[in-house]
C-alpha positions, 0 to 999 in steps of 0.5 A, a space after each residue: 249814447 244811451 237815451 234815458 226817459 227823463 220822466 222816469 228819472 225824476 219828477 216834474 219840477 215846479 215852475 219856480 225852478 225854471 232856468 230859461 235858455 236864451 236862443 241868441 242866433 239861428 243858422 238855418 239851411 233848408 229847402 226854403 233857402 238860407 236863414 230864417 226869413 226864407 223859411 218864414 216866407 215859405 211857411 206863409 206861402 205854404 210851398 218852396 221853389 223847386 231845386 235839384 237834388 244832390 248829385 247822385 254818385 255812380 251806380 246810385 239813383 233816387 227812387 220815384 219820390 218827391 224831394 225837397 233838397 236844401 237850397 244853398 251853395 256850400 262854397 258861399 258859406 264855407 269857402 271852396 277849400 276842401 269841400 270835395 272831402 265833406 259829405 252832404 251832412 257835413 256841409 249842411 251841419 257846418 254851414 248851419 253852425 257857421 251861420 249860428 256862430 256869428 262874429 264871436 270873438 272868444 270862440 273857445 267858450 263855445 261848443 257844439 251839440 248836434 242831433 242826427 239820425 246816422 250822420 251821413 247816410 250816403 257816406 256810410 252807404 258808399 263806404 260800405 258798398 266799396 268794401 264789397 265791390 272793390 278788389 279787396 276790402 282794404 282797397 277803400 278810400 281812407 279819406 272817406 272814412 271820417 265822413 262815415 262817423 256820426 259825429 263828423 259834422 260836429 267835430 269838423 265844425 269845432 276844428 274849423 272854428 276853434 271851438 273847445 267847449 263841449 262837443 257831442 252828437 246825439 242820435 235818435 231818429 226823428 227825436 234826435 234834435 230834441 235829444 240834442 236840445 235836452 243834452 245842451 240844456 242840461 249841460 248849460 244849466 249844470 254849468 258844464 258849458 257856457 255857450 252851445 251851438 245846438 240843433 240837428 242835421 239830415 242829408 238827402 241821399 239815394 240810400 236814405 230815399 230808397 230806405 224810406 221808399 222800401 219801408 213805405 213809411 212816408 205819409 201819402 204825398 209827403 216829400 223827402 227833405 233835408 236841412 240843418 238848423 242850429 241855435 246859439 244857446 246860453 243861460 240868461 246868467 251867461 255872457 251875452 252881447 246885450 241884445 234881446 234873444 230870438 226866443 227863450 227855450 223854457 223846457 225840453 222833455 223826452 220819453 218813451 212808451 211801449 204798448 201801441 199808439 194809444 200808449 204813445 199818445 198818452 206818453 206824449 201828452 204827459 211830456 207836454 204837461 210836464 214841460 208846461 209845468 216846468 216852464 211856468 206856462 199854461 196850456 192857454 199860453 201856447 199860441 203856436 204849435 209845430 207838430 212833427 209827425 205829419 210826414 210819417 204814415 199813421 203817426 199824425 193822428 197819434 200826435 194830434 190825440 196827445 196835443 188835444 189831451 194835453 192842451 185842451 183837456 179832451 181825450 182826443 177820441 173825436 179826432 181821428 182824421 189825421 188833421 193837425 193838433 188844433 183842428 186847423 189846416 196849415 197856416 190858419 188858426 184852429 177853433 182853439 185860436 192856436 196857429 199851426 205850423 206843419 213844417 213837413 208839408 213845406 220842407 218835407 220829412 227831414 227826420 233827424 233835423 225835423 225838430 230843429 227845423 220846427 223850432 226854427 219855424 216857430 222862431 221864424 214866425 215870431 220874427 217875420 216882419 210881415 206878421 205881428 206876433 207880439 201877442 203870442 206868448 209861447 210855442 210848442 214843438 212836438 215829435 213822435 218816433 215810430 219806436 214809441 219815443 216822444 218829446 217836446 220843447 216849450 219856447 217863449 216869445 222874446 216879448 213875453 215876460 218871464 
């Protein structure tokens, strides 16, 4: 699927055209555990309990990297039947979708849109290896092939739950979840879908871990993680159960810049400003920021520069120490009063699922019973890819008036 820079496609719309999406439910599976509350607890504590990584297969092993595997039992969420035929990515994605789906009576009115880097890196790696080491190339296990497809998690989820509305999987590296959110937003606003389970999934496997290790792309001290976060989205005009949504998705913007880190920072700054304009939200209304580039070597400072330019009006030149976008350490308020959620420090680098887990972190904070966030109006999620892709999402607190 081709990802087009939506800034180049059309100009920013004035705030009066905003169409909010209701984020009704959230299904989260991460190193913190299952659900929003374990995530909120982990973000407050700044750490997660240790868990064993997924079992490696024959002739596979993990490199010497810190790992943050998802802490969940697939059988408890999906039942034991057929689990041995599912890849780790399918188990994570289906579990998160099942949690987000909830007890919906008319499931035919629901679709699935997931973001993922490649789907199951472990499944692709093992299947490809078999074509070389087996006696003949066609002596591979045919039942393993469906798991090598990028859309396996979304497709299996739809089959399992009888979801017959739109079904899509969007790739895009660390921007995958934002691309999925943008895809879902466009489909819902245009009336092409009524309710969409939308988010991102990324599995932890020896194959992906070795790729990160050999590339040297992780920031020093960053763990490699996995997880999935999926949200039930609808337009406010759509049918709901009468309950207040967990948050409102006001705008999702993506873009691309060539020409080096400074050009990427400028492009992300433009994306943020456009998203704020579309949302009718001012920079001063952003009370919490969840930046996404902290886990990747060299990109945190680029994201920080963009945030300072977009939110504070500075050129960002005074900030080159790799700190977060508000000049504050994790879990504190910066000099500008914004609360910073550096999710990668807690959950590890989760690549294709990172932006979805950042959205989940903002929602988890707003619904943490240990915190009073009713004075916070809006939140901002940002992401930067090593290829120059950038994106952001603006969320509105459920207690904030439109």
